[in-house]
N, C-alpha and C positions, 0 to 999 in steps of 0.2 A: 407611520411606518407600515408599508404594505404587508399585509399577511400571506403566508404562503397558501396557494391553491394547487388544485391538482393538473391544471393545464399550464403548460408553458408558454412563454410569450410568443415563440414562434408559431405553435399551434393556434393561438388565439389570433395573431395576425393573419394567418392564412385562412381562418374562418371567416373573419371580418372583410377579407380582400383587400388588405391594405399592406403594405411593407412594413418591415421591422424598423427600417431607418425613419420612415414617417411617424411611426408610433414613438420613437425615441425623441425625434425632434419636436413633437407635440407634448411629450412628457417633460422635457428638460427645463423649460422656463417657469413651470408652475409647481413641480414637486420636489426639488433638491433642498431648499430652504425648509420646507415644512417637514420632510423627511428626516433631514439633520437633527432638528429640534426633538422630533419624536424619538430617534433613536438616542439621542442623549439622555432624554428623560428616562427611557427604559433601562439604559445602563447604570444611571445613578440610582435607580430604584432597585435594581438588583444588587449592586454594591453595597448601598447602605442596608438592604434587607439582610445581607450575610456579613455586616460589619466589617467591610473591607478585608475579608478573608479570601475572596475569589480573585484570582488572576484573569487575565484576559481570555485565556483558553475556556475556563469554567464559565465565565460571562456569556462568552460566545454559545456554548452549549446550553446555558439556560435560556438565552433569547430564542435558540432554535426550538428548543422544548416548547415555548410559548407561541411558536408559529411565525417568527421573523426570520428571513432570508437576509443574513449578514455574514461578512467575511471576518475572520479573526484578525486580520492585519488592520481593518478598519476600526473595529473594537479597541485594538491596543492603541492606534493613534488617538481616538477619541479619549481614552482613559488617560493617557498621557498628558493631553491637552487640560483635561479637567482635573488633573491632580487625583485620580481615583485609582492608582496603581496599588497593588497589595503590600501589606506591610513586610518589610524584609527581616530576615531571621538575623539573630545574634550569635556570638561564639558560644561554645558548649563545653562542659568539663565531663570526664568519665566518672561513674560511680560504680564501676564493676571492679571488684577485688576478687581475682582469679589466682591469686598467689596464696592457695591452701593445699592441703593434702588430702582432701575430701575425694571421694570417688566421682570421676567424670564418665560421661556415657558417650557411645558413638552418634554421629551426626545422621540422622535419618531423615530429617526434613528436606534435605538438599535434593534428595532423589525420589521424593513423593509426588505423584500426579493426583491432584484431588480431584473429586466428582461430587463432593456434598459437603454439608456443614458439619461439624463435630468430628473431623478426622484429623485434623492438625491445628492446635492451638500455639500460640507464640507469646511469649512473656518477656517484660523487661522493666527496669526500674529507672527512674529520671529524677532530678532534683528541680526544685522551684525556688527561685530566691523572692523572699518577702522583704518587707521593708526593715525588719527587725530579726530575721532568722531564716534559715533553709528549710524547707519541708521536702519530702519525697512522696513520689506517686508511682505505685506498681500498677501495671495493666496486663490483662489477659485478652488476646484477639483471637478471633476464629480466622484462620488464614485464607479460608475459602471466600468468605463475604467480606472480610476486612472490619466486621463487627466487633465493637468493643464489649465483651461479655462478662467482664470482671474488673473492678479497679479499686484501690484502697490508697488513702491518702494519711500520711502521718508524720511525726518529727524523728523518728529513727529509721535506720537502715537495718534493723534487725530482721530475721527471717519471718518474724509474726506478720510483718507488712505484706510480704509475698503470699503468704499463707491465707491471709484475709482475703486478698483480690482471687485466689484460686478457688476458696470457698464459695465466694460470691458466684463466680461463673460456674462452678458445679452445680448450686442450688438453682441457678437460673435456666441452664441448658439440660442437665441430666443426661450426659453423655453416656453411651454404650461403653463397655470395655473393649481395649484396643485403640483408643485415642492417642496420638503421639503429642507430647507437649514438649515444645523446643524451647530453649532459652540460651542465654549465655553461659559462661563458667563461673559465674559470680557466686560468693559464699552463699548467699540467700537460697539459690535455688540448688545446690549441691548439699545444703544441710540436711541431716537425717530427718528433722522434722518435716521439710518439704517434700523430701523423697517418699517418706512413709504416707503422706496424703496421696501422692500419686498412685502408689502401689495399692492402697486400700481401694481406690475407686477403678483399679485395671487400666491405669495409663501408662503409657511406655516413655519413658524420659529419653530426651534427646538434647544434645548441646553442641555449640558452634565450635568451629576449629579455634585455635589460640589467635588472638589479635586479627580476627577476621570478622567484622561486622556485617558484611554481606551476607552471611548465612542467615542472620536474623534480620533481613531486610524489611520485611513486612512492620515488625514493630518498630524499628528505626525510622521507616517513613513515616509512621503514625505519629511517634513522638516529635519529629520535625513538624509535622503539621500542627500538632497541638501548641506547641512553643510559638510558632509564627502566627497563627490564626487567633489563639486565646491568650496564651500566658503574656507574650510580649506586647499585647495590643490592649491589656487591661491592667488597671492598678487595684491591688487588692487591701482591704483594710488589715484582715488577719486571717488565721487559718480557716475559721467557720466561713468568712466571706469568699475565701478561694473554693472551699469544698461545695458551696451553692452553685458557683459558677461553673465548676467543673461538672456538677451533676447536670447542669442545664445544657452545659456543650456536648458531653458525651452521650448522654441518654435521648436527649431530645433533638439536638441539632445533628451531630456527626453520625448518628446510626439512622436517623429518619428523613434528614433533610439535605444534607451535603452531597453533591455529587462527585462520584470518585472515577478519575480516567481510567484506572484499572479495571473498573467494572462497567466499561461502556457508558460513562456518564449517568450512572443510576446510583441510588442510596443504598447501603447494605441491606436495609429492610425489603426495599423493593427488589434487589437482586436475590435475596434468600426466597421471596415469594415466587419470583419468576422461575428459579431453577426448581423449587420444590415439585411442581407438577412435573417438570421433565424427568426429574429422577424416580418419580412414582411410575411414570409411563415406561421408562428404561430400567426401572428397578436397578439404579445405579447407587449403591449406598456404601460401598467401600472403595478405599483409595487404592492405588497401585504403585510399586516401586520398580525402578528398572537398574539392571546392572550396567556400568560404563563399559565393562569388558565386552559384554554379549549382547547388549542392546535389548533384553528381553524384559517384558513386563509382567509381573507376578504379584498375587495378593499380599498384604503386609504379614500374614501369618500362614505357614504351611500346614494344611490338615494332618492329622496323624491317622496312618492306614492301619487296619487290623493286622496283627501278626508283624508289625514292625518293629524293629530294635530300638527305634526312636521312642522314647517314654514321654516326651512333652514338645509341643510346637517349638520350632526355631523361627527366630527372626529372618524375614524373608531376604534381608541384604546384610552383608557384611562389607564394610567400606573397603574398597580396592585401591583408593587414592591416600589412606590413611595408616599411619602406623598404629598397631594394637596397644603400643606402650601407654600408659596413663589411661586407657578406657576400661570399663566394666567388661569383663570376659564372659560374662553371663550370656549363654546362647551362641557363643563364637564356635565354629568348628575348629577342630585340631589343626596343627600345622600339617602339611602335606609332607610325606616321608620323601627323603632324598631319592630313595630308589625308585619312587614312582614318575621321577621326571625322565622324560625321554632322553635328555642330554646325558643325565647321569648314567642311565641304562647304557647308552652307547659307550661309555667312557669306560664302563666295567667290562664290556666285551670287546673293546678295542684299547688296551692301555696305553698304546703309544700316542693316541691322539690326545692333544692338548698340551703335550711336553715341547720344550724349547729344542734346538738343534743340538745343544751340547747334552742334554739329558737323553735324547734319542741316540747319540752316539755311543754314550756310555751304556745304555740298555742293549744296543746291538752287539757291543764288544762282550759284555757279560753273557748273553746267550751264546755267542760263537764259542767262548771258554768253556761254558758248561756242555756245549755239545761236543 
């Protein structure tokens, strides 16, 4: 397979004084068979290196990183002919129990614009079927780099499983106060034990809207990748064997080797290293949130001015598309009085407005009699 060079074919032909048609006529008889075999060998090496986890798009990106000029359609055709396509996912079952009376919190993750790591963490729990039992995996991801920062494996869906994953993430990353922790409305994440851990480390809880998995799309996408590329492609003896395989997949392969399309086909570790220098130059350390109604971007916490009536910082965003019923009201502004509405003030000054025809006639007749 020819390696990528800095000169194009057109420029080289112009320099050598030959036409491109002559070059391709000379190249065609001797190169295609050898080139095809080299490309097939390279594709097979990439697929086997990643244990058939890569589809044709990531295989194409990996080949280009190695200096090969190849089209994704050609890679897909060769992978299909050689039976090297990725393993397909299976059906899934829900593990979220949101039918509880515990406190839930506003969805802040949907409106955050991330600029660095440790601004938004997302968490979720999934099940894994073994030969003789079901086990459960809790994970915590950094939404900016898609890196797995904490995980825990166990036989129970108790809140302690999610707490273990959170404690591992905190010990590994040491985040500053103000980090937003987003999850679904599951019982584990709404439990007092879990929320106390968040409050203790200065984290702001955030939860998805009911029956809307798209709010936690980062974690849902990761779990789909985990199931398709590792769980469904391997047979495990027991829980200990599963733990060893997951540790190798999450900490060595996923965080350090696997190319992510959302990161420009870079690994999470490589993406964090490349953005760390940019953030140091730009001093971009805080995330921002935006109002749907006004389209403004503001920091996640408003500063307290000297002499102000406000005694503590307020969250920068109150959901304009969500009903406050069922949410935590901590930090929410009081409802706007009816008199503050321009429409209500207009009705007070002009009582006839807003009435139907019958009411208007009755009002006029009453005024006439009184005069």
